[in-house]
N, CA, C, O and the ligand as a Tripos MOL2 file, in Angstrom:
@<TRIPOS>MOLECULE
protein
  309   307    78     0     0
PROTEIN
NO_CHARGES

@<TRIPOS>ATOM
      1 N         -28.8890   26.4650  -28.5330 N.3       1 MET1
      2 CA        -28.4620   26.0190  -29.8580 C.3       1 MET1
      3 C         -27.8550   27.2010  -30.6180 C.2       1 MET1
      4 O         -28.3820   28.3120  -30.5730 O.2       1 MET1
      5 N         -26.7670   26.9580  -31.3010 N.am      2 LEU2
      6 CA        -26.0710   28.0180  -32.0320 C.3       2 LEU2
      7 C         -26.8990   28.4990  -33.2180 C.2       2 LEU2
      8 O         -27.6520   27.7340  -33.8210 O.2       2 LEU2
      9 N         -26.7510   29.7600  -33.5360 N.am      3 SER3
     10 CA        -27.3120   30.2470  -34.7960 C.3       3 SER3
     11 C         -26.2750   30.0030  -35.8980 C.2       3 SER3
     12 O         -25.1090   29.7230  -35.6180 O.2       3 SER3
     13 N         -26.7160   30.1130  -37.1360 N.am      4 CYS4
     14 CA        -25.7910   29.9090  -38.2500 C.3       4 CYS4
     15 C         -24.6560   30.9330  -38.2010 C.2       4 CYS4
     16 O         -23.5090   30.6270  -38.5250 O.2       4 CYS4
     17 N         -24.9990   32.1440  -37.7930 N.am      5 LYS5
     18 CA        -23.9970   33.2030  -37.7060 C.3       5 LYS5
     19 C         -22.9200   32.8310  -36.6770 C.2       5 LYS5
     20 O         -21.7260   33.0110  -36.9170 O.2       5 LYS5
     21 N         -23.3670   32.3080  -35.5280 N.am      6 GLU6
     22 CA        -22.4130   31.8950  -34.4990 C.3       6 GLU6
     23 C         -21.5510   30.7390  -34.9750 C.2       6 GLU6
     24 O         -20.3600   30.6560  -34.6770 O.2       6 GLU6
     25 N         -22.1840   29.8570  -35.7190 N.am      7 LEU7
     26 CA        -21.4120   28.7360  -36.2400 C.3       7 LEU7
     27 C         -20.2980   29.2270  -37.1640 C.2       7 LEU7
     28 O         -19.1600   28.7650  -37.0850 O.2       7 LEU7
     29 N         -20.6420   30.1570  -38.0280 N.am      8 VAL8
     30 CA        -19.6430   30.6940  -38.9490 C.3       8 VAL8
     31 C         -18.5190   31.3760  -38.1680 C.2       8 VAL8
     32 O         -17.3410   31.2430  -38.5020 O.2       8 VAL8
     33 N         -18.9100   32.1090  -37.1200 N.am      9 GLU9
     34 CA        -17.8950   32.7860  -36.3080 C.3       9 GLU9
     35 C         -16.9470   31.7950  -35.6430 C.2       9 GLU9
     36 O         -15.7710   32.0980  -35.4450 O.2       9 GLU9
     37 N         -17.4490   30.6240  -35.3010 N.am     10 ASN10
     38 CA        -16.6280   29.6300  -34.6090 C.3      10 ASN10
     39 C         -15.9790   28.6170  -35.5410 C.2      10 ASN10
     40 O         -15.2390   27.7390  -35.0990 O.2      10 ASN10
     41 N         -16.2610   28.7450  -36.8290 N.am     11 SER11
     42 CA        -15.8930   27.6600  -37.7410 C.3      11 SER11
     43 C         -14.3800   27.4450  -37.8390 C.2      11 SER11
     44 O         -13.9240   26.3030  -37.8870 O.2      11 SER11
     45 N         -13.6040   28.5220  -37.8670 N.am     12 SER12
     46 CA        -12.1660   28.2870  -38.0370 C.3      12 SER12
     47 C         -11.5680   27.6910  -36.7620 C.2      12 SER12
     48 O         -10.6670   26.8550  -36.8270 O.2      12 SER12
     49 N         -12.0730   28.1250  -35.5990 N.am     13 ASP13
     50 CA        -11.6210   27.5100  -34.3530 C.3      13 ASP13
     51 C         -12.0360   26.0440  -34.2890 C.2      13 ASP13
     52 O         -11.2940   25.1930  -33.7990 O.2      13 ASP13
     53 N         -13.2380   25.7660  -34.7960 N.am     14 TYR14
     54 CA        -13.7160   24.3830  -34.8190 C.3      14 TYR14
     55 C         -12.7990   23.5130  -35.6790 C.2      14 TYR14
     56 O         -12.4300   22.4070  -35.2840 O.2      14 TYR14
     57 N         -12.4370   24.0190  -36.8500 N.am     15 LEU15
     58 CA        -11.5990   23.2290  -37.7540 C.3      15 LEU15
     59 C         -10.1880   23.0720  -37.2020 C.2      15 LEU15
     60 O          -9.5270   22.0640  -37.4500 O.2      15 LEU15
     61 N          -9.7280   24.0740  -36.4540 N.am     16 ASP16
     62 CA         -8.4070   23.9720  -35.8350 C.3      16 ASP16
     63 C          -8.4570   23.2650  -34.4900 C.2      16 ASP16
     64 O          -7.4420   23.1490  -33.8020 O.2      16 ASP16
     65 N          -9.6570   22.7860  -34.1120 N.am     17 LYS17
     66 CA         -9.8770   22.0890  -32.8450 C.3      17 LYS17
     67 C          -9.4630   22.9390  -31.6480 C.2      17 LYS17
     68 O          -8.8620   22.4410  -30.6960 O.2      17 LYS17
     69 N          -9.7950   24.2310  -31.7090 N.am     18 ARG18
     70 CA         -9.4540   25.1240  -30.6240 C.3      18 ARG18
     71 C         -10.6490   25.4550  -29.7480 C.2      18 ARG18
     72 O         -10.5260   26.2480  -28.8150 O.2      18 ARG18
     73 N         -11.8110   24.8590  -30.0320 N.am     19 LEU19
     74 CA        -13.0070   25.1490  -29.2490 C.3      19 LEU19
     75 C         -12.9930   24.3390  -27.9610 C.2      19 LEU19
     76 O         -12.3950   23.2660  -27.8850 O.2      19 LEU19
     77 N         -13.6710   24.8820  -26.9440 N.am     20 SER20
     78 CA        -13.8550   24.1200  -25.7180 C.3      20 SER20
     79 C         -14.7450   22.9200  -26.0240 C.2      20 SER20
     80 O         -15.4020   22.8670  -27.0630 O.2      20 SER20
     81 N         -14.7550   21.9580  -25.1040 N.am     21 LEU21
     82 CA        -15.5430   20.7390  -25.3160 C.3      21 LEU21
     83 C         -17.0090   21.0760  -25.5690 C.2      21 LEU21
     84 O         -17.6290   20.5510  -26.4950 O.2      21 LEU21
     85 N         -17.5590   21.9650  -24.7280 N.am     22 ASN22
     86 CA        -18.9700   22.3420  -24.8620 C.3      22 ASN22
     87 C         -19.2610   23.0100  -26.1960 C.2      22 ASN22
     88 O         -20.2230   22.6670  -26.8830 O.2      22 ASN22
     89 N         -18.4150   23.9690  -26.5510 N.am     23 LYS23
     90 CA        -18.6170   24.7040  -27.7880 C.3      23 LYS23
     91 C         -18.4990   23.7510  -28.9780 C.2      23 LYS23
     92 O         -19.2730   23.8390  -29.9310 O.2      23 LYS23
     93 N         -17.5380   22.8530  -28.9170 N.am     24 GLY24
     94 CA        -17.3600   21.8800  -29.9820 C.3      24 GLY24
     95 C         -18.5950   21.0160  -30.1550 C.2      24 GLY24
     96 O         -18.9900   20.6980  -31.2770 O.2      24 GLY24
     97 N         -19.2080   20.6350  -29.0280 N.am     25 LEU25
     98 CA        -20.4280   19.8340  -29.0910 C.3      25 LEU25
     99 C         -21.5760   20.6260  -29.7040 C.2      25 LEU25
    100 O         -22.3530   20.1060  -30.5050 O.2      25 LEU25
    101 N         -21.6650   21.8870  -29.3120 N.am     26 GLU26
    102 CA        -22.7220   22.7470  -29.8720 C.3      26 GLU26
    103 C         -22.5670   22.8660  -31.3850 C.2      26 GLU26
    104 O         -23.5380   22.7900  -32.1370 O.2      26 GLU26
    105 N         -21.3170   23.0560  -31.8110 N.am     27 VAL27
    106 CA        -21.0600   23.1750  -33.2480 C.3      27 VAL27
    107 C         -21.4430   21.8830  -33.9530 C.2      27 VAL27
    108 O         -22.0860   21.9060  -35.0030 O.2      27 VAL27
    109 N         -21.0450   20.7500  -33.3690 N.am     28 ARG28
    110 CA        -21.3460   19.4740  -34.0190 C.3      28 ARG28
    111 C         -22.8480   19.2190  -34.0760 C.2      28 ARG28
    112 O         -23.3650   18.6990  -35.0650 O.2      28 ARG28
    113 N         -23.5440   19.5950  -32.9910 N.am     29 LEU29
    114 CA        -24.9960   19.4500  -32.9740 C.3      29 LEU29
    115 C         -25.6250   20.2890  -34.0820 C.2      29 LEU29
    116 O         -26.4990   19.8240  -34.8140 O.2      29 LEU29
    117 N         -25.1660   21.5270  -34.1890 N.am     30 HIS30
    118 CA        -25.6980   22.3910  -35.2440 C.3      30 HIS30
    119 C         -25.4470   21.7740  -36.6210 C.2      30 HIS30
    120 O         -26.3030   21.8150  -37.5050 O.2      30 HIS30
    121 N         -24.2600   21.2060  -36.7780 N.am     31 LEU31
    122 CA        -23.9170   20.6450  -38.0870 C.3      31 LEU31
    123 C         -24.7810   19.4370  -38.4390 C.2      31 LEU31
    124 O         -25.0830   19.2080  -39.6110 O.2      31 LEU31
    125 N         -25.1850   18.6550  -37.4130 N.am     32 THR32
    126 CA        -26.0410   17.5070  -37.7340 C.3      32 THR32
    127 C         -27.4300   17.9650  -38.1560 C.2      32 THR32
    128 O         -28.1350   17.2580  -38.8750 O.2      32 THR32
    129 N         -27.8250   19.1770  -37.6940 N.am     33 LEU33
    130 CA        -29.1870   19.6430  -37.9870 C.3      33 LEU33
    131 C         -29.2740   20.6040  -39.1630 C.2      33 LEU33
    132 O         -30.3610   20.8270  -39.6960 O.2      33 LEU33
    133 N         -28.1510   21.1730  -39.5750 N.am     34 CYS34
    134 CA        -28.2180   22.2750  -40.5330 C.3      34 CYS34
    135 C         -27.3720   21.9510  -41.7650 C.2      34 CYS34
    136 O         -26.1420   21.9530  -41.7020 O.2      34 CYS34
    137 N         -28.0280   21.6800  -42.8560 N.am     35 VAL35
    138 CA        -27.3140   21.2570  -44.0570 C.3      35 VAL35
    139 C         -26.4830   22.4000  -44.6450 C.2      35 VAL35
    140 O         -25.4180   22.1670  -45.2170 O.2      35 VAL35
    141 N         -26.9660   23.6150  -44.5050 N.am     36 ASN36
    142 CA        -26.2100   24.7580  -45.0400 C.3      36 ASN36
    143 C         -24.8490   24.8910  -44.3750 C.2      36 ASN36
    144 O         -23.8380   25.1110  -45.0420 O.2      36 ASN36
    145 N         -24.8350   24.7560  -43.0610 N.am     37 CYS37
    146 CA        -23.5730   24.8920  -42.3410 C.3      37 CYS37
    147 C         -22.6700   23.6900  -42.5870 C.2      37 CYS37
    148 O         -21.4460   23.8240  -42.6090 O.2      37 CYS37
    149 N         -23.2710   22.5150  -42.7740 N.am     38 ARG38
    150 CA        -22.4540   21.3530  -43.1440 C.3      38 ARG38
    151 C         -21.6950   21.6470  -44.4330 C.2      38 ARG38
    152 O         -20.4980   21.3840  -44.5490 O.2      38 ARG38
    153 N         -22.4330   22.2020  -45.4030 N.am     39 ARG39
    154 CA        -21.8190   22.5250  -46.6830 C.3      39 ARG39
    155 C         -20.7190   23.5800  -46.5080 C.2      39 ARG39
    156 O         -19.6480   23.5040  -47.1120 O.2      39 ARG39
    157 N         -21.0260   24.5600  -45.6620 N.am     40 PHE40
    158 CA        -20.0700   25.6320  -45.4120 C.3      40 PHE40
    159 C         -18.7780   25.0800  -44.7940 C.2      40 PHE40
    160 O         -17.6780   25.4130  -45.2360 O.2      40 PHE40
    161 N         -18.9260   24.2380  -43.7730 N.am     41 ILE41
    162 CA        -17.7540   23.6650  -43.1000 C.3      41 ILE41
    163 C         -16.9440   22.8120  -44.0680 C.2      41 ILE41
    164 O         -15.7140   22.8140  -44.0410 O.2      41 ILE41
    165 N         -17.6500   22.0900  -44.9170 N.am     42 LYS42
    166 CA        -16.9660   21.2430  -45.8910 C.3      42 LYS42
    167 C         -16.0850   22.0960  -46.8150 C.2      42 LYS42
    168 O         -14.9370   21.7540  -47.0980 O.2      42 LYS42
    169 N         -16.6590   23.2190  -47.2750 N.am     43 GLN43
    170 CA        -15.8850   24.1110  -48.1420 C.3      43 GLN43
    171 C         -14.7140   24.7280  -47.4030 C.2      43 GLN43
    172 O         -13.6240   24.8740  -47.9550 O.2      43 GLN43
    173 N         -14.9500   25.0920  -46.1390 N.am     44 MET44
    174 CA        -13.8580   25.6370  -45.3150 C.3      44 MET44
    175 C         -12.7160   24.6350  -45.2210 C.2      44 MET44
    176 O         -11.5450   24.9900  -45.3530 O.2      44 MET44
    177 N         -13.0850   23.3630  -44.9880 N.am     45 LYS45
    178 CA        -12.0790   22.3140  -44.8600 C.3      45 LYS45
    179 C         -11.2580   22.1940  -46.1270 C.2      45 LYS45
    180 O         -10.0300   22.1170  -46.0830 O.2      45 LYS45
    181 N         -11.9540   22.1810  -47.2640 N.am     46 VAL46
    182 CA        -11.2740   22.0440  -48.5480 C.3      46 VAL46
    183 C         -10.3220   23.2210  -48.7590 C.2      46 VAL46
    184 O          -9.1700   23.0310  -49.1480 O.2      46 VAL46
    185 N         -10.8130   24.4470  -48.4990 N.am     47 SER47
    186 CA         -9.9460   25.5930  -48.7710 C.3      47 SER47
    187 C          -8.7770   25.6330  -47.7840 C.2      47 SER47
    188 O          -7.6800   26.0590  -48.1440 O.2      47 SER47
    189 N          -9.0020   25.1940  -46.5440 N.am     48 GLN48
    190 CA         -7.8930   25.1190  -45.5940 C.3      48 GLN48
    191 C          -6.8350   24.1290  -46.0610 C.2      48 GLN48
    192 O          -5.6360   24.3920  -45.9720 O.2      48 GLN48
    193 N          -7.3020   22.9790  -46.5620 N.am     49 ALA49
    194 CA         -6.3800   21.9460  -47.0270 C.3      49 ALA49
    195 C          -5.5520   22.4730  -48.2020 C.2      49 ALA49
    196 O          -4.3420   22.2560  -48.2700 O.2      49 ALA49
    197 N          -6.2210   23.1630  -49.1210 N.am     50 VAL50
    198 CA         -5.5230   23.7270  -50.2780 C.3      50 VAL50
    199 C          -4.4930   24.7570  -49.8180 C.2      50 VAL50
    200 O          -3.3620   24.7850  -50.3020 O.2      50 VAL50
    201 N          -4.9060   25.5970  -48.8780 N.am     51 TYR51
    202 CA         -4.0270   26.6440  -48.3630 C.3      51 TYR51
    203 C          -2.7900   26.0330  -47.6890 C.2      51 TYR51
    204 O          -1.6670   26.4910  -47.8970 O.2      51 TYR51
    205 N          -3.0200   24.9930  -46.8810 N.am     52 ARG52
    206 CA         -1.9000   24.3490  -46.1820 C.3      52 ARG52
    207 C          -0.9410   23.7210  -47.1820 C.2      52 ARG52
    208 O           0.2780   23.7960  -47.0290 O.2      52 ARG52
    209 N          -1.5200   23.0950  -48.2170 N.am     53 LYS53
    210 CA         -0.6990   22.4340  -49.2240 C.3      53 LYS53
    211 C           0.1700   23.4780  -49.9530 C.2      53 LYS53
    212 O           1.3450   23.2430  -50.2340 O.2      53 LYS53
    213 N          -0.4420   24.6310  -50.2480 N.am     54 MET54
    214 CA          0.3090   25.6970  -50.9070 C.3      54 MET54
    215 C           1.4600   26.1750  -50.0320 C.2      54 MET54
    216 O           2.5720   26.3920  -50.5130 O.2      54 MET54
    217 N           1.1820   26.3350  -48.7540 N.am     55 GLN55
    218 CA          2.2330   26.7650  -47.8310 C.3      55 GLN55
    219 C           3.3580   25.7330  -47.7820 C.2      55 GLN55
    220 O           4.5430   26.0680  -47.7870 O.2      55 GLN55
    221 N           2.9460   24.4760  -47.7360 N.am     56 GLN56
    222 CA          3.9130   23.3800  -47.6930 C.3      56 GLN56
    223 C           4.8160   23.4180  -48.9290 C.2      56 GLN56
    224 O           6.0380   23.3050  -48.8360 O.2      56 GLN56
    225 N           4.1690   23.5830  -50.0950 N.am     57 GLU57
    226 CA          4.9460   23.5830  -51.3270 C.3      57 GLU57
    227 C           5.8890   24.7730  -51.3930 C.2      57 GLU57
    228 O           7.0190   24.6580  -51.8680 O.2      57 GLU57
    229 N           5.4130   25.9200  -50.9120 N.am     58 GLN58
    230 CA          6.2850   27.0880  -50.8700 C.3      58 GLN58
    231 C           7.4790   26.8170  -49.9770 C.2      58 GLN58
    232 O           8.6050   27.1950  -50.3020 O.2      58 GLN58
    233 N           7.2310   26.1570  -48.8430 N.am     59 GLY59
    234 CA          8.2960   25.8200  -47.9150 C.3      59 GLY59
    235 C           9.3220   24.9220  -48.5850 C.2      59 GLY59
    236 O          10.5270   25.1320  -48.4500 O.2      59 GLY59
    237 N           8.8320   23.9080  -49.3160 N.am     60 ASP60
    238 CA          9.7340   22.9960  -50.0180 C.3      60 ASP60
    239 C          10.5850   23.7430  -51.0340 C.2      60 ASP60
    240 O          11.7820   23.4960  -51.1760 O.2      60 ASP60
    241 N           9.9280   24.6720  -51.7430 N.am     61 GLU61
    242 CA         10.6520   25.4440  -52.7460 C.3      61 GLU61
    243 C          11.7730   26.2600  -52.1110 C.2      61 GLU61
    244 O          12.8870   26.3300  -52.6310 O.2      61 GLU61
    245 N          11.4530   26.8720  -50.9800 N.am     62 LEU62
    246 CA         12.4450   27.6810  -50.2890 C.3      62 LEU62
    247 C          13.6100   26.8170  -49.8180 C.2      62 LEU62
    248 O          14.7650   27.2360  -49.8930 O.2      62 LEU62
    249 N          13.3120   25.6130  -49.3320 N.am     63 ASP63
    250 CA         14.3690   24.7020  -48.9190 C.3      63 ASP63
    251 C          15.2830   24.3850  -50.0950 C.2      63 ASP63
    252 O          16.5080   24.4010  -49.9730 O.2      63 ASP63
    253 N          14.6620   24.0960  -51.2360 N.am     64 GLY64
    254 CA         15.4330   23.7710  -52.4340 C.3      64 GLY64
    255 C          16.2960   24.9430  -52.8510 C.2      64 GLY64
    256 O          17.4470   24.7620  -53.2470 O.2      64 GLY64
    257 N          15.7530   26.1260  -52.7640 N.am     65 LEU65
    258 CA         16.4870   27.3320  -53.1380 C.3      65 LEU65
    259 C          17.6820   27.5320  -52.2080 C.2      65 LEU65
    260 O          18.7820   27.8600  -52.6540 O.2      65 LEU65
    261 N          17.4560   27.3320  -50.9230 N.am     66 ALA66
    262 CA         18.5360   27.5010  -49.9500 C.3      66 ALA66
    263 C          19.6580   26.5090  -50.2300 C.2      66 ALA66
    264 O          20.8360   26.8470  -50.1180 O.2      66 ALA66
    265 N          19.2860   25.2830  -50.5950 N.am     67 GLN67
    266 CA         20.3020   24.2730  -50.9160 C.3      67 GLN67
    267 C          21.1100   24.6680  -52.1420 C.2      67 GLN67
    268 O          22.3330   24.5350  -52.1730 O.2      67 GLN67
    269 N          20.3890   25.1630  -53.1660 N.am     68 LYS68
    270 CA         21.0720   25.5850  -54.3850 C.3      68 LYS68
    271 C          22.0490   26.7170  -54.0880 C.2      68 LYS68
    272 O          23.1770   26.7300  -54.5810 O.2      68 LYS68
    273 N          21.6000   27.6520  -53.2850 N.am     69 LEU69
    274 CA         22.4620   28.7820  -52.9340 C.3      69 LEU69
    275 C          23.7070   28.2930  -52.1840 C.2      69 LEU69
    276 O          24.8190   28.7580  -52.4300 O.2      69 LEU69
    277 N          23.4970   27.3630  -51.2830 N.am     70 ALA70
    278 CA         24.6190   26.8390  -50.5140 C.3      70 ALA70
    279 C          25.6050   26.1240  -51.4260 C.2      70 ALA70
    280 O          26.8190   26.2480  -51.2650 O.2      70 ALA70
    281 N          25.0640   25.3660  -52.3960 N.am     71 GLN71
    282 CA         25.9460   24.6610  -53.3440 C.3      71 GLN71
    283 C          26.7170   25.6630  -54.2090 C.2      71 GLN71
    284 O          27.9210   25.5130  -54.4170 O.2      71 GLN71
    285 N          26.0170   26.6840  -54.7120 N.am     72 ALA72
    286 CA         26.6680   27.6960  -55.5320 C.3      72 ALA72
    287 C          27.7670   28.3800  -54.7470 C.2      72 ALA72
    288 O          28.8430   28.6680  -55.2710 O.2      72 ALA72
    289 N          27.4850   28.6310  -53.5090 N.am     73 HIS73
    290 CA         28.4500   29.2980  -52.6420 C.3      73 HIS73
    291 C          29.7030   28.4220  -52.4780 C.2      73 HIS73
    292 O          30.8350   28.9010  -52.5370 O.2      73 HIS73
    293 N          29.4540   27.1250  -52.2700 N.am     74 ARG74
    294 CA         30.5620   26.2130  -52.0600 C.3      74 ARG74
    295 C          31.4300   26.0790  -53.3220 C.2      74 ARG74
    296 O          32.6590   26.0510  -53.2490 O.2      74 ARG74
    297 N          30.7400   25.9960  -54.5060 N.am     75 SER75
    298 CA         31.5260   25.7870  -55.7260 C.3      75 SER75
    299 C          32.2870   27.0670  -56.1330 C.2      75 SER75
    300 O          33.1960   27.0160  -56.9610 O.2      75 SER75
    301 N          31.9140   28.1830  -55.5570 N.am     76 ASN76
    302 CA         32.6380   29.4200  -55.8400 C.3      76 ASN76
    303 C          33.9570   29.5080  -55.0990 C.2      76 ASN76
    304 O          34.8410   30.2870  -55.4570 O.2      76 ASN76
    305 N          34.0730   28.6940  -54.0580 N.am     77 GLN77
    306 CA         35.2740   28.8290  -53.2420 C.3      77 GLN77
    307 C          36.4550   28.0580  -53.8110 C.2      77 GLN77
    308 O          37.5410   28.0760  -53.2310 O.2      77 GLN77
    309 ZN        -26.5880   26.5640  -39.7120 Zn       78 ZN78
@<TRIPOS>BOND
     1     1     2 1
     2     2     3 1
     3     3     4 2
     4     3     5 am
     5     5     6 1
     6     6     7 1
     7     7     8 2
     8     7     9 am
     9     9    10 1
    10    10    11 1
    11    11    12 2
    12    11    13 am
    13    13    14 1
    14    14    15 1
    15    15    16 2
    16    15    17 am
    17    17    18 1
    18    18    19 1
    19    19    20 2
    20    19    21 am
    21    21    22 1
    22    22    23 1
    23    23    24 2
    24    23    25 am
    25    25    26 1
    26    26    27 1
    27    27    28 2
    28    27    29 am
    29    29    30 1
    30    30    31 1
    31    31    32 2
    32    31    33 am
    33    33    34 1
    34    34    35 1
    35    35    36 2
    36    35    37 am
    37    37    38 1
    38    38    39 1
    39    39    40 2
    40    39    41 am
    41    41    42 1
    42    42    43 1
    43    43    44 2
    44    43    45 am
    45    45    46 1
    46    46    47 1
    47    47    48 2
    48    47    49 am
    49    49    50 1
    50    50    51 1
    51    51    52 2
    52    51    53 am
    53    53    54 1
    54    54    55 1
    55    55    56 2
    56    55    57 am
    57    57    58 1
    58    58    59 1
    59    59    60 2
    60    59    61 am
    61    61    62 1
    62    62    63 1
    63    63    64 2
    64    63    65 am
    65    65    66 1
    66    66    67 1
    67    67    68 2
    68    67    69 am
    69    69    70 1
    70    70    71 1
    71    71    72 2
    72    71    73 am
    73    73    74 1
    74    74    75 1
    75    75    76 2
    76    75    77 am
    77    77    78 1
    78    78    79 1
    79    79    80 2
    80    79    81 am
    81    81    82 1
    82    82    83 1
    83    83    84 2
    84    83    85 am
    85    85    86 1
    86    86    87 1
    87    87    88 2
    88    87    89 am
    89    89    90 1
    90    90    91 1
    91    91    92 2
    92    91    93 am
    93    93    94 1
    94    94    95 1
    95    95    96 2
    96    95    97 am
    97    97    98 1
    98    98    99 1
    99    99   100 2
   100    99   101 am
   101   101   102 1
   102   102   103 1
   103   103   104 2
   104   103   105 am
   105   105   106 1
   106   106   107 1
   107   107   108 2
   108   107   109 am
   109   109   110 1
   110   110   111 1
   111   111   112 2
   112   111   113 am
   113   113   114 1
   114   114   115 1
   115   115   116 2
   116   115   117 am
   117   117   118 1
   118   118   119 1
   119   119   120 2
   120   119   121 am
   121   121   122 1
   122   122   123 1
   123   123   124 2
   124   123   125 am
   125   125   126 1
   126   126   127 1
   127   127   128 2
   128   127   129 am
   129   129   130 1
   130   130   131 1
   131   131   132 2
   132   131   133 am
   133   133   134 1
   134   134   135 1
   135   135   136 2
   136   135   137 am
   137   137   138 1
   138   138   139 1
   139   139   140 2
   140   139   141 am
   141   141   142 1
   142   142   143 1
   143   143   144 2
   144   143   145 am
   145   145   146 1
   146   146   147 1
   147   147   148 2
   148   147   149 am
   149   149   150 1
   150   150   151 1
   151   151   152 2
   152   151   153 am
   153   153   154 1
   154   154   155 1
   155   155   156 2
   156   155   157 am
   157   157   158 1
   158   158   159 1
   159   159   160 2
   160   159   161 am
   161   161   162 1
   162   162   163 1
   163   163   164 2
   164   163   165 am
   165   165   166 1
   166   166   167 1
   167   167   168 2
   168   167   169 am
   169   169   170 1
   170   170   171 1
   171   171   172 2
   172   171   173 am
   173   173   174 1
   174   174   175 1
   175   175   176 2
   176   175   177 am
   177   177   178 1
   178   178   179 1
   179   179   180 2
   180   179   181 am
   181   181   182 1
   182   182   183 1
   183   183   184 2
   184   183   185 am
   185   185   186 1
   186   186   187 1
   187   187   188 2
   188   187   189 am
   189   189   190 1
   190   190   191 1
   191   191   192 2
   192   191   193 am
   193   193   194 1
   194   194   195 1
   195   195   196 2
   196   195   197 am
   197   197   198 1
   198   198   199 1
   199   199   200 2
   200   199   201 am
   201   201   202 1
   202   202   203 1
   203   203   204 2
   204   203   205 am
   205   205   206 1
   206   206   207 1
   207   207   208 2
   208   207   209 am
   209   209   210 1
   210   210   211 1
   211   211   212 2
   212   211   213 am
   213   213   214 1
   214   214   215 1
   215   215   216 2
   216   215   217 am
   217   217   218 1
   218   218   219 1
   219   219   220 2
   220   219   221 am
   221   221   222 1
   222   222   223 1
   223   223   224 2
   224   223   225 am
   225   225   226 1
   226   226   227 1
   227   227   228 2
   228   227   229 am
   229   229   230 1
   230   230   231 1
   231   231   232 2
   232   231   233 am
   233   233   234 1
   234   234   235 1
   235   235   236 2
   236   235   237 am
   237   237   238 1
   238   238   239 1
   239   239   240 2
   240   239   241 am
   241   241   242 1
   242   242   243 1
   243   243   244 2
   244   243   245 am
   245   245   246 1
   246   246   247 1
   247   247   248 2
   248   247   249 am
   249   249   250 1
   250   250   251 1
   251   251   252 2
   252   251   253 am
   253   253   254 1
   254   254   255 1
   255   255   256 2
   256   255   257 am
   257   257   258 1
   258   258   259 1
   259   259   260 2
   260   259   261 am
   261   261   262 1
   262   262   263 1
   263   263   264 2
   264   263   265 am
   265   265   266 1
   266   266   267 1
   267   267   268 2
   268   267   269 am
   269   269   270 1
   270   270   271 1
   271   271   272 2
   272   271   273 am
   273   273   274 1
   274   274   275 1
   275   275   276 2
   276   275   277 am
   277   277   278 1
   278   278   279 1
   279   279   280 2
   280   279   281 am
   281   281   282 1
   282   282   283 1
   283   283   284 2
   284   283   285 am
   285   285   286 1
   286   286   287 1
   287   287   288 2
   288   287   289 am
   289   289   290 1
   290   290   291 1
   291   291   292 2
   292   291   293 am
   293   293   294 1
   294   294   295 1
   295   295   296 2
   296   295   297 am
   297   297   298 1
   298   298   299 1
   299   299   300 2
   300   299   301 am
   301   301   302 1
   302   302   303 1
   303   303   304 2
   304   303   305 am
   305   305   306 1
   306   306   307 1
   307   307   308 2
@<TRIPOS>SUBSTRUCTURE
     1 MET1         2 RESIDUE 1 A MET
     2 LEU2         6 RESIDUE 1 A LEU
     3 SER3        10 RESIDUE 1 A SER
     4 CYS4        14 RESIDUE 1 A CYS
     5 LYS5        18 RESIDUE 1 A LYS
     6 GLU6        22 RESIDUE 1 A GLU
     7 LEU7        26 RESIDUE 1 A LEU
     8 VAL8        30 RESIDUE 1 A VAL
     9 GLU9        34 RESIDUE 1 A GLU
    10 ASN10       38 RESIDUE 1 A ASN
    11 SER11       42 RESIDUE 1 A SER
    12 SER12       46 RESIDUE 1 A SER
    13 ASP13       50 RESIDUE 1 A ASP
    14 TYR14       54 RESIDUE 1 A TYR
    15 LEU15       58 RESIDUE 1 A LEU
    16 ASP16       62 RESIDUE 1 A ASP
    17 LYS17       66 RESIDUE 1 A LYS
    18 ARG18       70 RESIDUE 1 A ARG
    19 LEU19       74 RESIDUE 1 A LEU
    20 SER20       78 RESIDUE 1 A SER
    21 LEU21       82 RESIDUE 1 A LEU
    22 ASN22       86 RESIDUE 1 A ASN
    23 LYS23       90 RESIDUE 1 A LYS
    24 GLY24       94 RESIDUE 1 A GLY
    25 LEU25       98 RESIDUE 1 A LEU
    26 GLU26      102 RESIDUE 1 A GLU
    27 VAL27      106 RESIDUE 1 A VAL
    28 ARG28      110 RESIDUE 1 A ARG
    29 LEU29      114 RESIDUE 1 A LEU
    30 HIS30      118 RESIDUE 1 A HIS
    31 LEU31      122 RESIDUE 1 A LEU
    32 THR32      126 RESIDUE 1 A THR
    33 LEU33      130 RESIDUE 1 A LEU
    34 CYS34      134 RESIDUE 1 A CYS
    35 VAL35      138 RESIDUE 1 A VAL
    36 ASN36      142 RESIDUE 1 A ASN
    37 CYS37      146 RESIDUE 1 A CYS
    38 ARG38      150 RESIDUE 1 A ARG
    39 ARG39      154 RESIDUE 1 A ARG
    40 PHE40      158 RESIDUE 1 A PHE
    41 ILE41      162 RESIDUE 1 A ILE
    42 LYS42      166 RESIDUE 1 A LYS
    43 GLN43      170 RESIDUE 1 A GLN
    44 MET44      174 RESIDUE 1 A MET
    45 LYS45      178 RESIDUE 1 A LYS
    46 VAL46      182 RESIDUE 1 A VAL
    47 SER47      186 RESIDUE 1 A SER
    48 GLN48      190 RESIDUE 1 A GLN
    49 ALA49      194 RESIDUE 1 A ALA
    50 VAL50      198 RESIDUE 1 A VAL
    51 TYR51      202 RESIDUE 1 A TYR
    52 ARG52      206 RESIDUE 1 A ARG
    53 LYS53      210 RESIDUE 1 A LYS
    54 MET54      214 RESIDUE 1 A MET
    55 GLN55      218 RESIDUE 1 A GLN
    56 GLN56      222 RESIDUE 1 A GLN
    57 GLU57      226 RESIDUE 1 A GLU
    58 GLN58      230 RESIDUE 1 A GLN
    59 GLY59      234 RESIDUE 1 A GLY
    60 ASP60      238 RESIDUE 1 A ASP
    61 GLU61      242 RESIDUE 1 A GLU
    62 LEU62      246 RESIDUE 1 A LEU
    63 ASP63      250 RESIDUE 1 A ASP
    64 GLY64      254 RESIDUE 1 A GLY
    65 LEU65      258 RESIDUE 1 A LEU
    66 ALA66      262 RESIDUE 1 A ALA
    67 GLN67      266 RESIDUE 1 A GLN
    68 LYS68      270 RESIDUE 1 A LYS
    69 LEU69      274 RESIDUE 1 A LEU
    70 ALA70      278 RESIDUE 1 A ALA
    71 GLN71      282 RESIDUE 1 A GLN
    72 ALA72      286 RESIDUE 1 A ALA
    73 HIS73      290 RESIDUE 1 A HIS
    74 ARG74      294 RESIDUE 1 A ARG
    75 SER75      298 RESIDUE 1 A SER
    76 ASN76      302 RESIDUE 1 A ASN
    77 GLN77      306 RESIDUE 1 A GLN
    78 ZN78       309 GROUP 0 **** ****
């Protein structure tokens, strides 16, 4: 059975679904038994979602900027 420390070490791989089948099962087993780690994983998920959304929005902004630049370039000609 995993210790809490091991769970934390594996948590980002777990959330990215990069763990082997066995390791993933161990993590899930630990999570069913350990409320602290459940809470921890939940917070990790939330912060990952926020981080991804921020990256997405930055990407959209850059796309918009590139379009504006292209339009400005065209109207200069
Ligand atoms: Zn734990």
